[in-house]
PLY file of the C-alpha trace (Angstrom):
ply
format ascii 1.0
element vertex 278
property float x
property float y
property float z
element edge 277
property int vertex1
property int vertex2
end_header
-98.35 134.23 94.17
-101.47 132.14 95.14
-99.19 129.05 96.11
-96.99 131.34 98.09
-99.95 132.71 100.17
-101.10 129.15 100.77
-97.71 128.27 102.13
-97.78 131.30 104.48
-101.13 130.31 105.66
-99.94 126.79 106.33
-97.00 127.77 108.23
-99.29 130.22 110.33
-101.28 127.35 111.28
-98.33 125.45 112.37
-97.20 128.05 114.29
-93.78 128.25 112.96
-91.59 131.28 113.03
-88.44 131.60 110.98
-85.69 130.93 113.33
-82.11 131.81 112.22
-79.94 130.23 114.66
-79.18 126.56 114.39
-78.58 125.93 117.98
-82.18 126.82 118.80
-83.89 123.59 120.03
-86.84 122.52 117.83
-89.92 122.36 119.86
-92.83 120.32 119.02
-96.16 121.93 118.74
-98.33 121.87 121.87
-102.14 122.43 122.58
-101.46 126.00 122.81
-99.87 126.39 119.42
-102.31 124.11 117.43
-105.46 122.20 118.51
-104.31 118.93 117.10
-102.77 115.95 119.04
-99.43 116.55 120.54
-96.41 114.14 120.18
-92.81 114.70 121.27
-89.95 114.47 118.87
-88.39 111.02 118.44
-85.62 110.23 120.81
-83.06 110.09 118.09
-83.78 113.71 117.19
-84.01 114.93 120.88
-80.41 113.60 121.39
-78.72 115.58 118.52
-76.53 118.48 119.49
-77.42 121.39 117.30
-74.20 122.98 118.10
-72.46 120.36 115.76
-73.93 122.22 112.84
-71.93 125.44 113.42
-69.37 126.17 110.69
-70.60 122.94 108.75
-69.31 122.83 105.14
-70.44 121.11 101.98
-67.53 118.30 102.12
-68.50 117.60 105.68
-72.22 117.00 104.61
-71.13 114.97 101.63
-69.35 112.50 103.81
-72.39 111.97 106.14
-74.53 108.84 105.65
-78.12 109.34 105.44
-78.41 107.43 108.73
-76.42 110.03 110.48
-78.69 111.79 113.09
-76.97 115.12 112.66
-77.71 115.02 108.82
-81.54 114.05 109.49
-81.50 116.79 112.08
-80.14 119.43 109.50
-82.69 118.19 106.85
-85.43 118.77 109.38
-84.13 122.31 109.99
-84.48 123.13 106.39
-88.10 122.42 106.28
-89.16 123.68 109.77
-87.48 126.91 109.99
-88.37 128.75 106.75
-91.56 130.30 106.05
-92.46 130.26 102.23
-89.85 129.63 99.71
-86.67 127.39 100.43
-84.58 129.59 98.41
-84.39 132.30 101.09
-82.20 130.49 103.40
-79.27 131.17 105.82
-75.82 130.07 104.61
-75.53 126.94 106.39
-79.13 125.94 105.55
-78.62 126.60 102.07
-75.57 124.31 102.05
-77.91 121.47 103.66
-80.57 122.18 100.98
-77.84 121.89 98.23
-76.72 118.53 99.75
-80.41 117.44 99.63
-80.87 118.32 96.10
-77.50 116.48 95.14
-78.52 113.24 96.74
-81.94 113.43 94.76
-84.18 110.19 95.12
-81.98 108.72 97.91
-83.21 111.30 100.64
-87.06 110.19 100.16
-86.90 107.13 102.30
-85.26 109.00 105.16
-87.50 112.06 104.86
-90.51 109.95 104.99
-89.36 107.63 107.75
-88.60 110.81 109.69
-92.20 111.84 109.13
-93.66 108.45 110.20
-91.41 108.78 113.44
-92.37 112.29 114.31
-96.05 112.62 113.58
-97.86 115.61 114.73
-94.67 117.44 115.71
-95.08 120.02 112.72
-92.44 118.26 110.60
-94.89 116.33 108.57
-96.84 119.70 107.65
-93.42 121.47 107.08
-92.31 118.44 104.72
-95.43 118.32 102.64
-95.81 121.90 102.18
-92.33 122.53 101.01
-91.09 119.17 99.36
-92.14 120.18 95.84
-89.41 122.96 96.07
-86.63 120.56 96.40
-86.96 119.76 92.79
-84.67 116.67 92.47
-87.15 114.12 94.18
-89.89 112.29 92.54
-93.14 113.56 94.23
-95.26 110.55 94.05
-94.35 108.89 97.27
-95.16 112.26 99.07
-98.49 112.68 97.38
-99.31 109.24 98.44
-98.19 109.92 102.11
-100.50 112.97 101.97
-103.29 110.78 100.74
-102.89 108.28 103.50
-103.05 110.95 106.00
-106.44 112.26 104.60
-107.72 108.75 104.31
-106.47 106.97 107.55
-106.16 109.97 110.03
-109.25 111.84 109.07
-110.54 112.13 112.75
-107.08 112.52 114.25
-105.06 114.86 112.01
-104.82 118.56 113.04
-106.23 121.41 110.68
-102.60 122.56 109.88
-101.46 118.87 108.84
-104.83 118.54 106.67
-104.19 121.96 105.15
-100.71 121.07 104.04
-101.34 117.49 102.99
-104.45 118.82 100.93
-102.17 121.70 99.71
-99.73 119.39 98.09
-102.42 117.58 96.34
-103.85 120.84 95.09
-100.58 121.56 93.28
-99.74 117.95 92.09
-102.73 115.76 92.65
-105.03 114.10 90.31
-108.78 113.91 89.40
-109.01 111.06 91.97
-107.94 113.40 94.82
-110.93 115.62 94.22
-113.22 112.90 95.66
-110.89 112.17 98.52
-110.97 116.12 99.60
-114.72 116.22 99.35
-115.18 113.02 101.46
-112.74 114.65 104.01
-114.93 117.79 104.07
-118.11 115.80 104.65
-116.41 113.69 107.39
-114.34 116.41 109.18
-115.88 119.85 109.11
-113.21 121.08 111.64
-110.60 121.13 108.72
-112.94 122.85 106.22
-111.27 126.33 106.12
-107.98 124.88 104.82
-109.14 121.83 102.82
-111.78 123.79 100.83
-109.18 126.17 99.65
-107.08 123.25 98.39
-109.96 121.57 96.75
-110.98 124.68 94.82
-107.32 124.99 93.60
-107.15 121.47 92.64
-110.49 121.95 90.42
-109.20 124.90 89.00
-105.80 123.55 88.17
-107.40 120.30 86.57
-110.20 122.29 84.54
-107.81 124.75 83.07
-107.17 123.99 79.40
-103.93 122.45 78.30
-101.75 124.86 76.25
-101.46 123.59 72.74
-98.16 124.01 70.98
-98.47 125.94 67.85
-96.99 124.28 64.85
-93.97 125.76 63.09
-94.38 127.96 59.99
-93.22 125.14 57.71
-95.79 122.69 59.25
-98.61 124.91 58.96
-101.37 124.09 56.54
-101.84 126.72 53.71
-104.27 129.49 54.56
-107.77 129.66 52.77
-106.46 132.65 50.77
-103.29 130.73 49.50
-105.43 127.82 48.56
-107.65 130.06 46.82
-104.75 131.56 44.69
-103.45 127.99 44.12
-106.83 126.87 42.70
-107.06 130.01 40.50
-103.59 129.17 39.29
-104.39 125.62 38.46
-107.64 126.72 36.58
-105.73 129.11 34.51
-103.47 126.47 33.43
-104.00 124.32 30.16
-105.10 120.80 31.12
-103.36 117.99 29.37
-104.36 114.37 29.25
-102.34 111.76 31.47
-99.24 110.47 29.57
-99.51 113.02 26.78
-96.59 115.55 26.41
-97.63 119.11 26.17
-96.67 120.90 22.83
-94.02 123.50 22.95
-95.00 127.01 23.50
-92.59 128.48 20.60
-92.96 126.50 17.19
-90.21 128.41 15.71
-87.60 126.45 17.69
-89.08 123.31 16.05
-88.50 124.83 12.54
-84.66 125.74 13.19
-84.09 122.31 14.58
-85.67 120.73 11.34
-83.67 122.94 9.07
-80.34 122.18 10.66
-80.96 118.44 10.56
-82.22 118.65 6.98
-78.91 120.61 5.90
-76.65 118.25 7.34
-78.48 115.36 5.73
-78.29 117.11 2.31
-74.60 117.82 3.00
-73.85 114.14 3.61
-75.82 112.85 0.54
-73.92 115.40 -1.88
-70.65 114.46 -0.29
-71.26 110.65 -0.86
-72.24 111.54 -4.67
-69.13 113.35 -5.22
-67.10 110.61 -3.99
-68.79 108.08 -6.24
-68.02 110.33 -9.33
-64.44 110.39 -8.95
0 1
1 2
2 3
3 4
4 5
5 6
6 7
7 8
8 9
9 10
10 11
11 12
12 13
13 14
14 15
15 16
16 17
17 18
18 19
19 20
20 21
21 22
22 23
23 24
24 25
25 26
26 27
27 28
28 29
29 30
30 31
31 32
32 33
33 34
34 35
35 36
36 37
37 38
38 39
39 40
40 41
41 42
42 43
43 44
44 45
45 46
46 47
47 48
48 49
49 50
50 51
51 52
52 53
53 54
54 55
55 56
56 57
57 58
58 59
59 60
60 61
61 62
62 63
63 64
64 65
65 66
66 67
67 68
68 69
69 70
70 71
71 72
72 73
73 74
74 75
75 76
76 77
77 78
78 79
79 80
80 81
81 82
82 83
83 84
84 85
85 86
86 87
87 88
88 89
89 90
90 91
91 92
92 93
93 94
94 95
95 96
96 97
97 98
98 99
99 100
100 101
101 102
102 103
103 104
104 105
105 106
106 107
107 108
108 109
109 110
110 111
111 112
112 113
113 114
114 115
115 116
116 117
117 118
118 119
119 120
120 121
121 122
122 123
123 124
124 125
125 126
126 127
127 128
128 129
129 130
130 131
131 132
132 133
133 134
134 135
135 136
136 137
137 138
138 139
139 140
140 141
141 142
142 143
143 144
144 145
145 146
146 147
147 148
148 149
149 150
150 151
151 152
152 153
153 154
154 155
155 156
156 157
157 158
158 159
159 160
160 161
161 162
162 163
163 164
164 165
165 166
166 167
167 168
168 169
169 170
170 171
171 172
172 173
173 174
174 175
175 176
176 177
177 178
178 179
179 180
180 181
181 182
182 183
183 184
184 185
185 186
186 187
187 188
188 189
189 190
190 191
191 192
192 193
193 194
194 195
195 196
196 197
197 198
198 199
199 200
200 201
201 202
202 203
203 204
204 205
205 206
206 207
207 208
208 209
209 210
210 211
211 212
212 213
213 214
214 215
215 216
216 217
217 218
218 219
219 220
220 221
221 222
222 223
223 224
224 225
225 226
226 227
227 228
228 229
229 230
230 231
231 232
232 233
233 234
234 235
235 236
236 237
237 238
238 239
239 240
240 241
241 242
242 243
243 244
244 245
245 246
246 247
247 248
248 249
249 250
250 251
251 252
252 253
253 254
254 255
255 256
256 257
257 258
258 259
259 260
260 261
261 262
262 263
263 264
264 265
265 266
266 267
267 268
268 269
269 270
270 271
271 272
272 273
273 274
274 275
275 276
276 277
């Protein structure tokens, strides 16, 4: 729930509203929507006709190359036009997300290249705030992209971008990112409200104890009570010297065996004597 609220806050900072029609042109942020620097979309994105996405099918998406501008535009829409979870999508956008998940790691170079070509348009922030919901990509390249924003664009990044980049690190970053976020807060007090929340969440996640899996019953060591009972049983047993057999607990069995053997021997002796007398 906490992560969901952070995504909502990030999207509010972006000035993004959930638009349901694919033919509504994506507009970059301006100084009136957020205080960061403004840049227009790349020429490739601007030249795409959104109407070509009407009635798109999974088969059509599967045939598209990752270099297809229409596919790139469709991927941008998935990140830009949805607040919160990516699972709550329109049918056509759900097909695009399914296609993205099917391609897996192959989409990462294209998504990050789009981010580099469309900095400060809102796409970078949307990508970093929701990429961990895709589920079929390695997050390391996106974590490094977020770190580079915080390191190299400390003085130029918008508050929304700082919040989304630090938010991704708070959910999946490492101990080294604590120092990075602390340095950003010192050098750029303008982004304190968003980055400080991410720093607290990162510290909380790193400090939380890891769950230790309990051993199965057969692997558990004996309890102290069971160990005491075993010791008592051992104490009650008669001790025997090593290599010496224990005497039978029932002597009468030995006597019966001895009597039978003696009888057989006596019978054999008498039998041989009778044969010799003849």
